[in-house]
C-alpha positions as CSV (number, residue, x, y, z in Angstrom):
1,X,16.0,21.7,-81.7
2,X,18.8,23.1,-79.6
3,X,16.4,25.3,-77.6
4,X,14.2,22.4,-77.0
5,X,17.2,20.3,-75.8
6,X,18.3,23.1,-73.5
7,X,14.8,23.4,-72.0
8,X,14.4,19.6,-71.6
9,X,17.9,19.4,-70.0
10,X,17.1,22.1,-67.6
11,X,13.7,20.5,-66.8
12,X,15.5,17.2,-66.0
13,X,17.9,19.0,-63.7
14,X,15.1,20.9,-62.0
15,X,13.2,17.7,-61.3
16,X,16.2,15.8,-60.0
17,X,17.3,18.7,-57.8
18,X,13.8,19.0,-56.4
19,X,13.6,15.3,-55.6
20,X,17.0,15.5,-53.8
21,X,16.2,18.7,-51.9
22,X,12.5,19.2,-51.5
23,X,12.8,19.2,-47.7
24,X,15.5,21.9,-47.7
25,X,13.8,25.2,-48.7
26,X,17.0,27.1,-48.9
27,X,18.4,24.7,-51.5
28,X,15.1,24.8,-53.4
29,X,15.4,28.6,-53.4
30,X,18.9,28.5,-54.7
31,X,17.9,26.1,-57.5
32,X,15.3,28.6,-58.7
33,X,17.8,31.4,-58.6
34,X,20.4,29.5,-60.5
35,X,18.0,28.0,-63.0
36,X,16.4,31.2,-64.1
37,X,19.8,32.6,-65.0
38,X,20.3,29.7,-67.4
39,X,16.8,29.8,-68.8
40,X,17.0,33.5,-69.9
41,X,19.5,32.9,-72.7
42,X,17.2,30.1,-74.1
43,X,14.3,32.5,-74.0
44,X,16.3,35.0,-76.1
45,X,17.2,32.2,-78.5
46,X,13.6,31.4,-79.0
47,X,12.9,35.0,-79.9
48,X,15.7,34.8,-82.4
49,X,14.2,31.7,-83.9
50,X,10.8,33.4,-84.1
51,X,12.6,36.4,-85.8
52,X,11.5,38.8,-83.1
53,X,13.5,41.6,-81.5
54,X,15.1,40.8,-78.1
55,X,13.9,43.4,-75.5
56,X,16.4,45.1,-73.3
57,X,14.8,44.0,-70.0
58,X,14.3,40.4,-69.0
59,X,10.8,41.2,-67.8
60,X,9.9,42.4,-71.3
61,X,11.6,39.4,-72.7
62,X,9.5,37.0,-70.6
63,X,6.3,38.9,-71.3
64,X,6.8,39.1,-75.0
65,X,7.7,35.5,-75.3
66,X,4.6,34.5,-73.4
67,X,2.5,36.6,-75.7
68,X,4.1,35.2,-78.8
69,X,3.9,31.6,-77.7
70,X,0.6,32.1,-75.9
71,X,1.9,30.6,-72.8
72,X,1.4,31.7,-69.2
73,X,4.8,32.8,-68.1
74,X,3.9,34.1,-64.6
75,X,6.1,31.6,-62.8
76,X,9.1,32.6,-65.0
77,X,8.4,36.2,-64.1
78,X,8.1,35.2,-60.5
79,X,11.4,33.2,-60.6
80,X,13.2,36.2,-62.0
81,X,11.7,38.5,-59.4
82,X,12.7,36.0,-56.7
83,X,16.3,36.0,-58.0
84,X,16.3,39.8,-58.2
85,X,15.1,39.9,-54.5
86,X,11.9,41.8,-55.4
87,X,10.0,39.4,-53.2
88,X,10.6,36.3,-51.1
89,X,9.1,32.8,-51.0
90,X,9.4,30.7,-48.0
91,X,8.3,27.2,-46.8
92,X,5.3,25.6,-48.5
93,X,4.8,28.6,-50.6
94,X,8.2,28.1,-52.2
95,X,7.5,24.4,-52.8
96,X,4.2,25.2,-54.4
97,X,5.8,27.8,-56.6
98,X,8.6,25.4,-57.6
99,X,6.1,22.9,-58.9
100,X,4.4,25.6,-60.9
101,X,7.8,26.7,-62.2
102,X,8.6,23.2,-63.4
103,X,5.3,22.9,-65.1
104,X,5.9,26.2,-67.0
105,X,9.3,25.1,-68.1
106,X,7.8,21.8,-69.3
107,X,5.0,23.6,-71.1
108,X,7.6,25.9,-72.7
109,X,9.7,22.9,-73.9
110,X,6.6,21.2,-75.4
111,X,5.7,24.4,-77.2
112,X,9.2,24.8,-78.6
113,X,9.1,21.2,-79.7
114,X,6.2,22.1,-82.1
115,X,8.2,24.7,-84.0
């Protein structure tokens, strides 16, 4: 229940922040970077709940969790890569990505709700 609450809380914050800042791409980018840092510990907690080993790398963590829960975690991977400066998102591409990211967090919270 705690993992679900954390995800739903983060989802609410993401949606509110997007509504307030959708026209400012720099702020939207910062929201993604900050939110992925707070989502990673929740992903680790979900693996603990599922009695699975926590991988050393965050990319493995995201991939393993996606496989275990049978959820497409591409946007979570992409958010982590964006935070790590492995690639950049700008303008409309960032806004499209943000919507996908919110949908993935929502899907994740709904899946965790079914545990």
